[in-house]
C-alpha positions as CSV (number, residue, x, y, z in Angstrom):
1,M,0.0,0.0,0.0
2,L,1.0,3.6,-0.5
3,T,1.8,5.6,2.7
4,N,1.5,9.1,1.2
5,I,-0.8,10.3,-1.6
6,S,1.3,13.4,-2.2
7,S,4.1,11.3,-3.7
8,I,2.3,8.7,-5.7
9,Y,4.9,8.6,-8.5
10,E,7.9,8.1,-6.3
11,Q,6.2,5.3,-4.3
12,L,4.8,3.6,-7.4
13,K,8.2,3.6,-9.1
14,S,9.8,1.9,-6.1
15,L,7.1,-0.8,-5.7
16,D,7.7,-4.3,-7.2
17,V,4.3,-4.4,-9.0
18,T,3.4,-4.4,-12.7
19,H,-0.3,-3.3,-12.6
20,V,-2.2,-0.6,-10.7
21,V,-6.0,-0.8,-10.3
22,L,-7.7,2.5,-10.1
23,G,-11.4,3.2,-9.5
24,L,-13.4,6.1,-11.0
25,S,-16.6,6.6,-9.1
26,E,-18.5,8.9,-11.3
27,D,-21.4,9.1,-13.9
28,V,-21.1,12.8,-14.7
29,G,-20.0,12.0,-18.3
30,V,-23.0,9.7,-18.8
31,F,-25.4,12.4,-17.4
32,A,-23.8,14.9,-19.8
33,N,-24.5,12.6,-22.7
34,S,-28.2,12.2,-21.5
35,G,-27.6,8.6,-20.6
36,K,-28.6,6.3,-17.7
37,T,-26.6,7.1,-14.6
38,G,-25.3,4.6,-12.1
39,T,-21.8,3.9,-13.4
40,S,-20.5,5.6,-10.2
41,R,-21.3,2.4,-8.3
42,A,-19.3,0.0,-10.4
43,W,-16.0,0.6,-8.6
44,E,-17.2,-0.4,-5.1
45,T,-19.0,-3.4,-6.4
46,T,-15.9,-4.5,-8.3
47,L,-13.6,-4.0,-5.4
48,K,-15.6,-6.3,-3.2
49,A,-15.5,-9.0,-5.9
50,L,-11.8,-8.5,-6.7
51,L,-10.8,-8.8,-3.1
52,N,-12.7,-12.0,-2.7
53,I,-10.8,-14.1,-5.3
54,Q,-8.0,-16.5,-4.5
55,S,-4.4,-15.4,-4.5
56,N,-2.6,-18.2,-6.4
57,K,-0.2,-18.9,-9.2
58,F,-2.9,-17.9,-11.8
59,T,-4.0,-14.6,-10.3
60,K,-0.5,-13.3,-9.4
61,A,-1.9,-10.9,-6.7
62,T,1.5,-9.8,-5.5
63,S,2.2,-8.1,-8.8
64,V,-0.9,-5.8,-8.5
65,L,-1.5,-2.7,-6.4
66,I,-5.0,-1.5,-5.7
67,L,-4.5,2.2,-5.6
68,G,-8.0,3.2,-4.6
69,H,-10.4,5.5,-6.3
70,I,-10.8,9.2,-7.1
71,D,-13.5,10.8,-5.0
72,F,-15.9,12.6,-7.3
73,S,-18.6,13.1,-4.6
74,H,-18.6,16.9,-5.1
75,E,-19.3,16.5,-8.8
76,L,-21.9,13.8,-8.2
77,L,-23.7,16.1,-5.8
78,A,-23.5,18.9,-8.3
79,I,-25.3,16.9,-11.1
80,S,-27.9,15.6,-8.6
81,K,-29.2,19.2,-8.6
82,L,-29.3,19.5,-12.4
83,N,-32.1,18.8,-14.8
84,P,-31.1,16.6,-17.8
85,K,-33.9,18.1,-19.9
86,K,-32.5,21.7,-19.6
87,K,-29.8,22.7,-22.1
88,Q,-28.1,25.0,-19.6
89,D,-27.8,22.2,-17.1
90,I,-26.3,19.8,-19.6
91,A,-23.8,22.5,-20.5
92,K,-22.9,22.8,-16.8
93,S,-22.4,19.0,-16.5
94,R,-20.1,19.1,-19.5
95,K,-17.9,21.6,-17.8
96,L,-17.7,19.2,-14.8
97,V,-16.5,16.5,-17.2
98,D,-13.6,18.8,-18.2
99,K,-12.7,18.9,-14.5
100,I,-12.8,15.1,-14.2
101,D,-10.7,14.8,-17.3
102,R,-7.9,16.8,-15.6
103,Y,-8.0,14.5,-12.5
104,V,-8.0,11.3,-14.5
105,T,-5.2,12.5,-16.9
106,H,-3.0,13.5,-13.9
107,I,-3.2,10.1,-12.1
108,I,-2.8,8.1,-15.3
109,Y,0.2,10.2,-16.1
110,Q,1.8,9.3,-12.8
111,I,1.0,5.6,-13.0
112,V,2.4,5.2,-16.6
113,S,5.4,7.5,-15.8
114,A,6.3,5.1,-13.0
115,G,6.4,2.2,-15.4
116,K,3.2,0.5,-14.3
117,K,0.1,-0.5,-16.3
118,P,-3.2,1.1,-15.2
119,I,-6.4,-0.9,-14.9
120,I,-9.2,1.7,-14.8
121,I,-12.6,0.7,-13.4
122,G,-15.9,2.4,-13.3
123,G,-17.5,5.6,-14.5
124,G,-18.5,6.6,-18.0
125,H,-16.6,6.3,-21.3
126,N,-15.7,9.9,-21.0
127,N,-12.7,8.7,-19.0
128,G,-11.2,7.1,-22.1
129,Y,-10.0,10.7,-22.8
130,G,-8.0,10.9,-19.6
131,A,-6.6,7.4,-20.0
132,I,-5.4,8.3,-23.5
133,K,-4.1,11.7,-22.7
134,G,-2.3,10.7,-19.4
135,T,-0.6,7.8,-21.2
136,C,0.4,9.9,-24.1
137,L,1.9,12.6,-21.9
138,A,3.8,10.1,-19.9
139,L,5.3,8.5,-23.0
140,D,5.6,11.8,-24.9
141,K,3.9,10.4,-28.0
142,P,0.4,9.7,-29.3
143,I,-1.0,6.2,-28.6
144,N,-3.3,3.7,-30.3
145,V,-6.6,2.3,-28.9
146,V,-8.8,-0.7,-29.5
147,N,-12.3,-0.2,-28.2
148,F,-14.7,-3.2,-27.6
149,D,-17.9,-1.1,-27.9
150,A,-21.4,-0.9,-29.4
151,H,-20.8,2.8,-30.1
152,S,-17.9,4.7,-31.6
153,D,-17.8,7.5,-29.0
154,F,-16.4,9.6,-31.8
155,R,-19.1,12.2,-31.9
156,I,-18.7,15.9,-32.4
157,E,-16.9,18.1,-30.0
158,E,-19.9,19.8,-28.4
159,G,-18.6,19.8,-24.9
160,R,-17.2,16.8,-23.1
161,H,-19.3,13.8,-22.3
162,S,-19.2,10.0,-22.6
163,G,-20.0,9.9,-26.3
164,N,-17.0,11.9,-27.7
165,A,-13.9,11.0,-25.6
166,F,-12.1,9.5,-28.6
167,K,-12.9,12.3,-31.0
168,Y,-11.5,14.9,-28.5
169,A,-8.4,12.7,-28.0
170,F,-7.9,12.3,-31.7
171,T,-8.4,16.0,-32.6
172,E,-6.0,17.1,-29.8
173,G,-3.3,14.7,-31.0
174,F,-3.2,12.2,-28.2
175,L,-4.8,9.4,-30.2
176,R,-3.3,8.0,-33.4
177,N,-4.8,4.8,-34.6
178,Y,-8.3,3.9,-33.3
179,F,-10.1,0.6,-33.9
180,I,-13.8,0.1,-32.9
181,F,-14.6,-3.6,-32.4
182,G,-18.3,-4.6,-32.7
183,L,-20.0,-1.3,-33.6
184,H,-23.8,-1.7,-33.6
185,E,-25.2,-0.8,-37.0
186,N,-28.6,0.3,-35.6
187,Y,-27.2,2.8,-33.3
188,T,-24.6,4.6,-35.4
189,S,-25.7,7.6,-37.5
190,N,-24.7,8.1,-41.1
191,K,-22.9,11.3,-40.0
192,V,-20.7,9.3,-37.6
193,L,-20.2,6.5,-40.2
194,D,-19.1,9.0,-42.8
195,L,-16.6,10.5,-40.4
196,L,-15.2,7.1,-39.5
197,D,-14.9,6.0,-43.1
198,K,-13.0,9.2,-44.2
199,T,-10.6,9.1,-41.3
200,K,-7.6,7.0,-42.3
201,S,-6.4,6.3,-38.8
202,V,-9.8,4.9,-37.8
203,E,-11.0,1.4,-38.6
204,Y,-14.0,-0.6,-37.4
205,N,-16.1,-3.7,-37.8
206,T,-19.7,-4.2,-36.8
207,Y,-21.3,-6.7,-34.5
208,E,-23.8,-7.7,-37.1
209,A,-21.1,-8.4,-39.7
210,I,-19.4,-10.8,-37.2
211,E,-22.2,-12.4,-35.2
212,V,-25.4,-12.1,-37.4
213,R,-24.4,-12.2,-41.0
214,N,-21.1,-14.0,-40.5
215,D,-19.5,-11.8,-43.1
216,L,-16.4,-11.6,-40.8
217,K,-14.9,-14.1,-38.4
218,F,-14.3,-13.1,-34.8
219,K,-10.7,-14.4,-34.5
220,K,-9.6,-12.9,-37.8
221,E,-11.1,-9.6,-36.8
222,L,-9.1,-9.8,-33.5
223,Q,-6.0,-10.2,-35.6
224,R,-6.9,-7.3,-37.9
225,A,-7.6,-5.0,-35.0
226,A,-4.3,-6.1,-33.4
227,R,-2.3,-5.3,-36.6
228,F,-3.9,-1.9,-36.7
229,V,-3.0,-0.8,-33.1
230,S,-0.2,-3.0,-31.8
231,D,2.7,-1.6,-33.8
232,D,3.1,0.9,-30.9
233,V,1.7,1.5,-27.4
234,F,-2.0,1.0,-27.2
235,G,-4.9,1.0,-24.7
236,I,-7.7,-1.6,-24.4
237,E,-11.1,-0.1,-23.8
238,I,-14.1,-2.3,-22.8
239,D,-17.6,-0.7,-22.7
240,C,-20.1,-2.9,-20.8
241,D,-22.7,-1.7,-23.4
242,A,-21.2,-4.2,-25.8
243,I,-21.8,-7.2,-23.6
244,L,-25.1,-9.1,-23.8
245,N,-27.6,-8.3,-21.1
246,T,-25.1,-6.5,-19.0
247,P,-26.6,-3.7,-16.9
248,S,-25.1,-0.5,-18.3
249,S,-25.8,3.0,-19.5
250,A,-27.2,1.4,-22.7
251,T,-28.0,-2.2,-22.0
252,T,-28.2,-4.4,-25.1
253,P,-30.3,-7.5,-25.6
254,S,-28.1,-8.4,-28.6
255,G,-24.4,-8.3,-28.2
256,F,-21.2,-10.3,-27.6
257,G,-21.4,-12.8,-24.7
258,V,-19.2,-12.5,-21.7
259,N,-16.8,-15.2,-22.9
260,K,-16.2,-13.3,-26.2
261,A,-15.4,-10.2,-24.1
262,R,-12.9,-12.2,-22.0
263,L,-11.3,-13.7,-25.1
264,F,-11.0,-10.1,-26.6
265,V,-9.2,-8.9,-23.4
266,S,-7.0,-11.9,-23.2
267,F,-6.0,-11.8,-26.9
268,M,-5.2,-8.0,-26.9
269,A,-3.4,-8.1,-23.5
270,K,-0.9,-10.7,-24.8
271,L,0.4,-8.2,-27.3
272,D,3.7,-6.5,-26.2
273,N,2.5,-2.9,-26.5
274,A,-0.7,-3.2,-24.5
275,K,-0.3,-0.4,-21.9
276,Y,-3.7,-0.2,-20.1
277,L,-7.1,-1.6,-19.6
278,H,-10.2,0.6,-19.1
279,I,-13.6,-1.0,-18.2
280,C,-16.5,1.4,-18.1
281,E,-20.3,2.1,-18.4
282,G,-21.3,-0.8,-16.1
283,I,-24.2,-0.2,-13.7
284,P,-24.6,-2.8,-10.9
285,S,-28.2,-4.0,-10.6
286,K,-29.9,-3.3,-7.3
287,K,-30.9,-7.0,-6.8
288,K,-27.7,-8.6,-7.8
289,P,-24.8,-6.0,-7.8
290,H,-22.2,-8.7,-7.2
291,V,-22.8,-10.1,-10.7
292,M,-21.3,-6.9,-12.2
293,G,-18.4,-7.1,-9.8
294,K,-17.6,-10.6,-10.8
295,L,-17.9,-9.8,-14.5
296,I,-15.4,-6.9,-14.3
297,T,-13.1,-9.0,-12.0
298,Y,-12.9,-11.7,-14.7
299,L,-11.8,-9.1,-17.2
300,I,-9.3,-7.6,-14.8
301,T,-7.7,-11.0,-14.1
302,D,-7.7,-12.0,-17.8
303,F,-5.8,-8.8,-18.5
304,I,-3.2,-9.4,-15.8
305,K,-2.8,-13.1,-16.6
306,S,-2.1,-12.4,-20.3
307,N,-0.2,-9.2,-19.9
């Protein structure tokens, strides 16, 4: 454990660990995107499940530091007083996301600068921006990203929210190559598709092409995505929206099963240049919150085992 939060970089650098688990207890970015809130609860649920697994030769617990979480209670209190149907309140929430970006960028910068690999849990997909920017600044170069997601999150720069993290990161020069794995055709506008198609450093496949029409093969698409991002440092993004019947900000009745998500993480994590894992958008159910915790824990341990 760390003894002093004011010198995180120095302490991380001296610790004999390879991975650092960080929680982001917020859903401000989801609110700012007019989505379903509740992603702020994913970290606490995951932590309980993660601490309840065995420490053995497979899980390699001694190589992992659980850093803790960033407390966004002030920001959560602020959005609890806002009306999502009012444009001015949405604008206020997007300014709060800017603030959250700075916190996330700063801590990821310190973790990566210390030579460790972040595992980022909870919150909305707005935090993909901070993960990318923090890693980029620590390594002093743009990075690549592969995103297992039903949505591109490459929408216009209209103020920060959970639907445009990668567009902001790309425009500002922190993101180089970007691959979206399993885009849902029914929920991607022509405007976004046109933008993706004309952007040379962006590639994607669709869920329907892989799992419904069988135009593409899952394993071959894993390889194609890997070729596109793994020539240099890259991050792995997992949006729970893409996983079948997983409670999230946009739960889907049609999507990749849990085992496909685990296979995706394991495959990508084996690649030499995999630098971080970010799992977001999950909302623990009130009746069975532990299920979400176990799901995310499986993905965390798959990353560590392969990476």
